[in-house]
C-alpha positions in Angstrom: 22.8 -15.2 -17.7 21.5 -13.2 -21.0 19.8 -9.6 -21.5 16.0 -9.6 -21.0 13.9 -7.1 -23.1 10.1 -6.3 -21.8 7.6 -4.8 -23.9 4.2 -3.3 -22.3 1.8 -2.9 -25.3 -0.7 -0.7 -24.1 -3.8 1.0 -25.9 -2.2 4.3 -26.3 1.4 3.6 -25.6 3.8 0.8 -26.3 7.0 0.7 -24.0 10.3 -1.3 -24.2 13.3 -1.6 -21.6 16.2 -3.8 -21.8 17.7 -5.4 -18.5 21.2 -6.7 -18.4 22.2 -9.8 -17.1 22.6 -8.4 -13.7 19.0 -6.8 -13.7 19.9 -3.3 -14.5 18.0 -1.2 -17.0 19.8 -0.2 -19.7 17.6 1.0 -22.1 13.7 2.3 -21.8 11.7 4.3 -24.2 8.1 4.5 -25.3 6.3 5.4 -28.3 2.5 5.7 -29.4 0.7 2.6 -30.1 -0.2 2.6 -33.6 -3.9 1.7 -34.8 -4.2 -2.0 -36.2 -2.9 -5.3 -35.8 -0.1 -5.4 -38.4 1.2 -2.2 -37.7 1.5 -3.2 -33.9 3.4 -6.2 -35.0 5.8 -4.2 -37.0 6.6 -1.7 -34.6 7.1 -4.3 -31.9 9.8 -6.0 -34.0 11.1 -2.9 -35.2 11.5 -1.7 -31.2 13.1 -4.9 -30.4 15.6 -4.8 -33.3 16.6 -1.1 -32.6 17.2 -2.1 -28.8 19.3 -5.2 -29.6 21.3 -2.9 -31.9 22.1 -0.6 -29.1 22.7 -3.1 -26.2 24.8 -5.1 -29.1 23.0 -8.6 -27.7 20.4 -10.5 -28.4 17.7 -11.1 -25.6 14.9 -12.8 -24.6 11.5 -11.2 -25.2 8.6 -10.8 -22.9 5.6 -8.8 -23.7 2.6 -7.6 -21.7 -0.6 -7.2 -23.3 -4.2 -5.8 -22.6 -5.8 -9.3 -22.9 -4.8 -12.9 -22.8 -4.0 -15.7 -24.7 -6.3 -18.8 -25.1 -4.8 -21.7 -23.5 -5.9 -24.1 -26.4 -5.7 -21.9 -29.6 -2.9 -19.6 -28.8 -5.3 -16.7 -30.0 -5.6 -13.2 -28.1 -9.0 -12.7 -26.4 -10.5 -10.3 -23.9 -8.0 -7.4 -25.2 -9.5 -4.1 -24.8 -7.4 -3.3 -28.1 -9.5 -5.3 -30.0 -7.5 -5.3 -33.2 -5.6 -8.0 -30.9 -8.6 -10.0 -30.6 -8.5 -13.4 -32.7 -5.2 -12.9 -33.4 -2.2 -15.5 -33.0 0.0 -12.6 -31.5 2.9 -14.9 -30.3 3.4 -16.5 -33.4 3.3 -13.6 -35.6 5.8 -11.8 -33.3 7.9 -14.8 -33.2 8.1 -15.0 -37.1 8.6 -11.2 -37.2 11.3 -11.2 -34.4 12.9 -14.3 -35.4 12.5 -16.1 -32.1 9.9 -17.3 -29.6 8.5 -14.5 -27.2 6.3 -14.9 -24.2 3.1 -13.1 -23.7 1.2 -12.3 -20.6 -1.9 -10.0 -19.5 -0.5 -6.6 -18.5 -2.0 -6.7 -15.0 0.0 -10.2 -14.4 3.2 -8.5 -15.7 2.6 -5.7 -13.2 2.0 -8.2 -10.4 5.1 -10.0 -11.3 7.2 -7.0 -11.0 5.6 -5.6 -7.9 5.3 -8.7 -5.6 8.5 -11.0 -6.9 10.2 -10.1 -3.8 7.5 -9.2 -1.3 5.9 -11.8 1.2 2.4 -12.7 1.3 -0.3 -12.1 -1.2 -1.0 -9.2 -3.2 -3.2 -7.8 -6.1 -2.2 -5.5 -8.7 -4.3 -3.2 -10.2 -4.0 -1.1 -13.6 -6.2 1.7 -14.0 -5.4 3.0 -17.5 -7.0 2.9 -21.1 -8.4 -0.5 -19.6 -8.8 -1.8 -15.9 -7.4 -5.3 -15.0 -5.5 -7.1 -12.2 -3.1 -9.7 -11.4 -3.1 -12.0 -8.2 0.0 -13.2 -6.3 -0.4 -15.9 -3.4 2.7 -16.5 -1.4 4.9 -15.3 -4.3 3.3 -17.1 -7.0 1.7 -15.6 -9.6 -2.2 -17.0 -10.1 -3.5 -17.3 -13.6 -6.3 -20.0 -13.0 -7.5 -22.8 -15.0 -8.9 -20.5 -17.6 -6.2 -18.1 -17.5 -8.6 -14.9 -16.6 -7.7 -15.1 -12.8 -7.5 -11.1 -11.9 -9.8 -10.0 -14.5 -11.6 -7.9 -12.3 -12.2 -5.1 -14.6 -15.0 -7.2 -16.3 -17.3 -7.8 -13.1 -20.1 -5.4 -12.4 -19.4 -2.4 -10.6 -20.7 -3.2 -7.0 -23.2 -1.3 -5.0 -24.6 0.7 -7.9 -26.9 3.6 -7.4 -29.9 4.4 -9.2 -28.0 6.8 -11.4 -25.4 4.3 -12.1 -27.8 1.2 -12.9 -27.5 -0.2 -15.6 -24.1 1.0 -16.4 -22.4 1.8 -19.8 -22.3 -0.4 -22.5 -18.8 -2.2 -22.4 -16.7 -3.2 -25.4 -16.8 -6.9 -24.1 -20.8 -7.2 -24.8 -21.9 -6.7 -21.1 -23.2 -3.5 -19.3 -21.6 -2.0 -16.1 -18.5 -3.4 -16.1 -15.8 -1.9 -13.6 -13.4 -1.1 -16.4 -16.4 0.7 -18.2 -16.8 3.2 -15.1 -13.2 3.4 -14.1 -10.9 3.6 -17.3 -9.2 6.9 -18.0 -11.4 7.5 -20.9 -14.5 6.8 -18.8 -13.2 9.4 -16.0 -12.4 12.0 -18.9 -15.9 11.5 -20.6 -17.6 11.7 -17.1 -15.7 15.0 -16.5 -15.8 16.7 -20.2 -18.7 14.8 -22.2 -19.0 12.3 -24.6 -15.4 12.0 -26.9 -13.4 13.2 -24.1 -10.4 10.4 -23.3 -7.6 12.2 -21.6 -8.1 12.5 -17.9 -4.4 13.5 -17.0 -5.2 17.1 -16.4 -8.2 16.3 -13.9 -6.4 16.6 -10.9 -4.6 19.7 -11.6 -8.2 21.2 -12.6 -9.6 20.2 -9.6 -7.1 21.9 -7.4 -7.4 25.0 -9.2 -11.3 25.0 -8.2 -12.8 23.3 -11.3 -16.0 22.0 -10.0 -16.5 19.8 -12.8 -13.5 18.2 -12.7 -13.6 17.7 -8.8 -17.0 16.0 -9.0 -15.9 13.6 -11.8 -12.8 12.7 -9.6 -15.0 12.2 -6.4 -17.3 9.9 -8.2 -14.3 7.9 -9.7 -12.8 7.3 -6.2 -16.0 6.3 -4.5 -16.5 3.8 -7.5 -13.2 2.5 -7.2 -13.3 2.1 -3.2 -16.4 0.1 -3.9 -14.7 -2.2 -6.7 -11.8 -2.6 -4.4 -13.8 -3.7 -1.4 -15.7 -6.5 -3.3 -12.0 -7.6 -4.1 -11.1 -7.6 -0.6 -14.1 -9.5 0.3 -12.9 -12.3 -1.9 -9.5 -12.3 -1.9 -8.5 -10.3 1.3 -4.9 -9.5 0.1 -2.3 -8.0 2.2 -1.4 -5.1 0.0 -3.3 -3.7 -3.5 -0.9 -1.9 -5.7 -2.3 0.4 -8.4 -0.2 0.9 -11.6 -1.5 2.4 -14.9 -1.8 6.3 -15.6 -4.7 6.9 -13.4 -2.4 5.4 -10.6 -0.3 8.6 -10.6 -3.4 10.5 -8.7 -2.0 11.2 -5.4 -5.6 11.7 -3.8 -6.3 7.9 -4.4 -3.8 7.2 -1.6 -5.3 9.7 0.9 -9.2 8.7 0.3 -9.3 5.1 -0.7 -8.1 4.0 2.8 -11.0 5.9 4.3 -13.7 4.9 1.7 -12.9 1.0 1.2 -13.7 -0.3 4.7 -17.4 0.8 4.7 -18.0 -1.8 2.1 -15.8 -4.6 3.4 -17.5 -7.6 5.4 -15.4 -7.1 8.3 -15.0 -4.7 11.4 -11.3 -4.0 10.4 -9.6 -3.3 7.1 -6.0 -2.6 7.1 -5.3 -3.6 3.7 -2.6 -1.3 2.5 -2.9 0.8 -0.9 0.0 1.6 -2.4 1.5 3.0 -5.8 3.6 0.8 -8.0 7.1 1.0 -6.9 8.3 1.6 -10.5 5.7 3.8 -11.9 3.7 3.1 -14.7 6.9 1.4 -16.0 6.3 -1.5 -13.3 4.4 -3.4 -16.2 7.6 -3.6 -18.8 9.8 -4.9 -16.0 7.5 -7.6 -15.4 7.3 -8.3 -18.8 10.9 -8.9 -19.5 11.0 -11.4 -16.2 8.6 -13.6 -18.1 11.7 -15.7 -18.7 14.2 -16.6 -16.1 
């Protein structure tokens, strides 16, 4: 039994947590993610060194990233934090920290945290700076042959309206990706125009009577319902867990169960929509569990 450190590397924040040999969280903190690849590697190494000094022990290191490793080259691909793409992140972090690290997609880490002790099948969704997902079937994380299972955010938004078509340009090179409609910066821009990136105040503004905020939230919820319905049509999970910063919006859990069924190819839809048990820190706990 040993200490385990998990790190959740996000587009705007990086969080670290240390779990003692019994699995209890003994340390947890988050800092802004710096711009640039080298600065990111340096910061993560410094966070690990600081955490281990505080717990007075070495630990295994698991890191959730907003992308995935190419299974052949070990280079990062598909990260919305684009400075990571094409980089040997695991190798460089191992060199900076002084021992091997394990990487996984951040949505897979969320899924590992949420479903490791739940029966049946489930899908974990990250709604934050990016949009992704992780699939668990009968307690087993499914990564797929190309390690892209769950990359739900880079499918096109289903049942687009005339006003939505062909959709915004996505950083991945396509147009109309689910991520380009549903990520936090897209929601903020829908409400407040190009350049806006912070959607955290929109629910409070809508509750106070801000019609522009209310309309943007309604469009976002409707689009999310369509995207989740398409997911249910393919995977039909027992529960969908929402994580990431936008998962804190309470109206999603009231509105989605009403909106999703109209798009599901079934005369019944009882798929549960639940917030992550550990809030937006669930991913960092899953990262710590990348090591047994």
